[in-house]
C-alpha positions in Angstrom: -77.7 17.3 -8.8 -79.6 14.7 -10.6 -79.3 11.1 -9.5 -77.1 10.3 -12.5 -75.0 13.2 -11.6 -74.5 12.2 -8.0 -73.7 8.8 -9.0 -70.9 10.1 -11.3 -69.9 12.3 -8.7 -69.4 9.7 -6.1 -67.5 7.5 -8.7 -65.3 10.4 -9.6 -64.4 11.1 -6.2 -63.5 7.6 -5.3 -61.5 7.1 -8.4 -59.5 10.3 -7.8 -59.2 9.7 -4.1 -57.7 6.4 -4.2 -54.8 6.6 -6.7 -52.4 8.0 -3.7 -53.4 4.8 -1.9 -52.7 2.3 -4.9 -49.3 4.4 -5.8 -48.1 3.6 -2.2 -48.9 -0.1 -2.5 -47.4 -0.2 -5.9 -44.1 1.3 -4.8 -43.6 -1.8 -2.5 -42.4 -3.4 -5.7 -41.8 -1.2 -8.3 -39.6 2.0 -9.0 -41.7 5.4 -9.1 -41.1 5.7 -12.9 -42.2 2.1 -13.6 -45.6 2.7 -11.4 -46.1 5.7 -13.8 -45.3 4.0 -16.7 -47.5 1.2 -16.2 -50.4 3.4 -15.2 -50.0 5.6 -18.1 -49.8 2.6 -20.8 -52.6 0.9 -19.3 -54.9 4.1 -19.1 -54.0 4.6 -22.7 -54.7 1.2 -23.8 -58.4 1.7 -22.5 -59.0 5.0 -23.8 -57.5 4.5 -27.3 -60.7 2.7 -29.0 -63.1 5.6 -27.7 -60.7 8.2 -28.6 -59.7 6.7 -32.1 -63.2 7.4 -33.3 -63.3 10.8 -31.8 -60.5 12.2 -34.0 -57.6 10.9 -32.2 -55.6 10.1 -35.4 -56.0 13.5 -36.7 -55.1 15.3 -33.4 -51.8 13.2 -33.2 -51.1 14.0 -36.8 -51.6 17.9 -36.9 -51.0 19.1 -33.5 -48.6 16.7 -31.7 -46.3 19.0 -30.7 -48.7 21.0 -28.3 -49.9 17.8 -27.3 -46.5 16.5 -26.3 -45.8 19.5 -24.3 -49.6 18.9 -22.8 -48.5 15.2 -22.0 -45.1 16.3 -20.2 -46.9 18.8 -18.0 -50.0 17.4 -17.0 -49.2 13.8 -17.3 -45.5 12.5 -17.3 -44.0 15.2 -14.9 -46.7 15.5 -12.2 -47.5 11.6 -12.2 -43.7 10.7 -11.5 -43.3 13.7 -8.9 -46.3 12.3 -6.8 -45.0 8.7 -7.2 -41.3 9.9 -6.2 -42.8 11.9 -3.4 -44.9 9.2 -2.2 -41.9 6.8 -1.0 -41.9 8.9 2.1 -45.1 10.9 1.9 -48.3 9.3 3.1 -50.8 8.6 0.5 -53.6 10.8 2.3 -51.3 13.6 2.9 -50.4 13.6 -0.9 -53.9 13.7 -1.9 -54.7 16.8 0.2 -51.3 18.6 -1.1 -52.7 18.0 -4.7 -55.7 20.0 -3.7 -53.6 23.3 -3.8 -54.0 23.2 -7.4 -56.8 26.0 -7.5 -54.3 28.1 -5.8 -51.5 28.0 -8.3 -54.2 28.4 -11.0 -55.1 31.7 -9.1 -51.7 32.7 -9.0 -50.8 32.1 -12.6 -53.5 34.5 -13.6 -51.2 37.2 -12.4 -48.5 36.8 -14.8 -50.2 34.6 -17.5 -52.7 35.7 -20.0 -56.0 37.8 -19.6 -56.5 38.8 -15.9 -60.2 38.0 -14.7 -62.4 39.7 -11.9 -61.7 37.9 -8.8 -64.3 36.9 -6.1 -63.8 39.0 -2.9 -61.5 37.4 -0.6 -59.7 35.2 -3.4 -56.3 36.3 -2.2 -57.3 35.3 1.5 -58.2 31.9 0.4 -54.6 31.7 -1.2 -53.1 32.7 2.1 -55.3 30.4 4.1 -54.2 27.3 1.8 -50.7 28.0 1.9 -51.0 28.3 5.8 -52.3 24.7 5.7 -49.5 23.5 3.5 -47.0 25.0 6.0 -48.9 23.3 8.8 -48.9 20.0 6.9 -45.1 20.1 6.1 -44.5 19.8 9.9 -46.4 16.3 10.1 -44.8 13.1 9.7 -43.7 12.5 6.3 -44.2 16.1 5.3 -40.7 16.6 4.6 -38.5 17.4 1.6 -40.4 15.0 -0.4 -43.7 16.8 0.0 -42.3 19.6 -1.7 -42.2 17.3 -5.1 -46.2 16.5 -4.6 -46.7 20.7 -4.1 -44.9 20.8 -7.5 -47.0 18.4 -9.2 -50.1 20.4 -8.1 -48.1 23.4 -9.7 -48.0 21.2 -12.9 -51.5 20.1 -12.9 -52.2 24.0 -12.7 -50.2 24.9 -15.8 -51.6 22.0 -17.7 -54.9 23.1 -17.1 -54.4 26.4 -18.3 -52.6 24.9 -21.3 -55.4 22.7 -22.3 -58.1 25.5 -22.0 -55.9 27.5 -24.4 -54.6 24.9 -26.7 -57.4 22.5 -27.1 -60.7 24.2 -26.6 -62.1 22.8 -29.8 -61.2 19.0 -29.0 -63.1 16.6 -27.1 -61.3 16.3 -23.4 -61.4 12.7 -23.6 -59.5 12.7 -27.0 -56.8 15.0 -25.5 -56.5 12.6 -22.5 -56.1 9.7 -24.7 -53.4 11.6 -26.8 -51.5 12.8 -23.7 -51.4 9.1 -22.3 -50.3 8.0 -25.7 -47.5 10.4 -26.2 -46.1 9.9 -22.4 -46.2 5.9 -22.2 -43.7 5.2 -24.6 -40.7 7.8 -23.1 -41.6 6.6 -19.7 -41.4 3.0 -20.1 -37.9 3.5 -22.0 -36.9 5.6 -18.8 -38.1 3.0 -16.3 -36.2 0.2 -18.1 -33.0 2.1 -18.2 -33.1 3.6 -14.8 -34.9 1.1 -12.7 -34.3 -2.4 -11.5 -36.7 -5.1 -12.6 -40.0 -4.7 -10.7 -40.6 -7.3 -7.9 -44.1 -7.7 -8.9 -46.3 -9.5 -6.5 -49.9 -9.9 -6.8 -50.9 -7.2 -4.7 -48.3 -4.8 -6.8 -49.9 -5.9 -10.0 -53.4 -5.4 -8.9 -52.5 -1.7 -7.6 -51.0 -0.8 -10.9 -54.2 -2.4 -12.9 -56.3 -0.5 -10.6 -54.4 2.7 -11.4 -54.4 2.3 -15.1 -57.5 0.8 -15.8 -60.0 2.1 -13.1 -58.2 5.6 -11.7 -56.7 6.8 -14.8 -59.2 5.7 -18.0 -62.4 5.3 -15.8 -61.6 8.5 -13.8 -61.2 10.6 -16.9 -64.1 9.0 -18.4 -66.4 9.5 -15.2 -65.2 12.9 -14.8 -65.9 14.1 -18.4 -69.4 12.4 -18.0 -69.9 14.5 -15.0 -69.0 17.6 -16.9 -71.5 16.8 -19.6 -74.3 15.8 -17.1 -73.9 18.6 -14.7 -71.7 21.3 -16.0 -68.0 22.2 -15.0 -68.9 24.3 -12.1 -70.5 21.4 -10.0 -67.8 18.9 -11.5 -65.0 21.3 -9.9 -66.0 20.2 -6.3 -64.5 17.0 -6.9 -61.1 19.1 -5.9 -62.6 19.2 -2.4 -63.8 15.6 -2.0 -61.3 13.4 -3.6 -58.7 14.4 -0.9 -61.1 13.4 1.9 -61.4 10.1 0.1 -57.5 10.0 -0.1 -57.1 10.5 3.5 -59.9 8.0 4.5 -58.6 5.3 2.5 -55.0 5.8 4.0 -56.2 5.6 7.4 -58.4 2.7 6.9 -56.5 0.5 4.6 -53.0 1.4 5.4 -53.3 2.6 9.0 -51.6 5.8 8.2 -51.7 8.2 11.5 -54.1 11.3 11.5 -53.1 14.0 14.3 -54.8 17.2 15.1 -52.1 19.0 13.0 -53.1 16.7 10.0 -56.7 17.6 10.4 -55.8 21.2 10.6 -53.8 21.6 7.6 -56.6 19.6 5.6 -59.2 22.0 6.8 -57.0 25.1 5.9 -56.1 23.8 2.6 -59.6 22.9 1.5 -61.2 25.9 2.8 -58.6 28.1 1.1 -58.9 26.5 -2.2 -62.6 26.6 -2.1 -62.5 30.3 -1.4 -59.8 30.8 -4.1 -61.9 29.2 -6.6 -65.1 31.1 -6.1 -66.4 32.8 -9.1 -67.3 36.6 -8.6 -70.9 37.7 -8.1 -72.3 39.0 -11.1 -73.1 42.9 -11.2 -76.4 43.9 -10.0 -78.3 45.6 -12.8 -79.2 49.2 -12.2 -82.7 49.5 -11.1 -85.0 51.9 -13.1 -86.4 53.5 -9.7 -85.0 54.1 -6.5 -86.5 50.9 -5.0 -84.7 49.2 -1.9 -83.5 45.6 -3.2 -82.8 42.7 -1.3 -79.5 40.6 -1.4 -78.7 39.4 -4.8 -77.6 35.7 -5.0 -74.1 35.3 -6.9 -72.6 32.4 -8.1 -70.6 30.5 -5.6 
């Protein structure tokens, strides 16, 4: 990995690992929908100037229906589920549960669309990952609200498939800005109607500002820059690093407890997700003569 790629990787790992901590802080003075609405509105405002020059007006005009669907599945619903779940779920645990997204993506491939050849042991990885979920559901804060966070991971998986199918020809940053723009208004309206006025202390305001500007707008920008620099395969390893950042920040900054069961569940989920997301080895070409061959290195 190049020096620029490594820097972008570290930045993205932090920006996608600390949102769970900031959500927990923001919930001290705001309802979950208000937290999400503020986060999305700020992120949209930051990304709009760049996306506007990259075709966002045309995208909103010509393809607003599929973009609205993607905004619901990839942004509005999962963000709200995570914030609602974090009323009782520790931020570190929430970050780890979101790492099950690759497991859901693999499961979706059975019923939705063209099936791809899987790497050996992919389903063992799924079983391993969900064993980790079972382990984590038994820790403090891993009760019913943890299921909401798992549902958010499933939404992210569906959103990833939809984005790949519906917008393969559109710059990802433009799609992201469009999703945030379409989701912001309805969420702000729902927050105004359903939740009390925020008790906005400086600590809470800074948390929402960090969520919107740094983690949402900055996270998307850094991630897509990482893909452009190092390619999607290496960028995908963020899935396994961001949860570690989430756990570490929760322990260091909010004194969240870490037990042996928490560590075991985290390791099982990350190992299972890594195994499930592996690409199959490329078939070895047939040799012209019967010459013994050494092991063939495939894509990990």
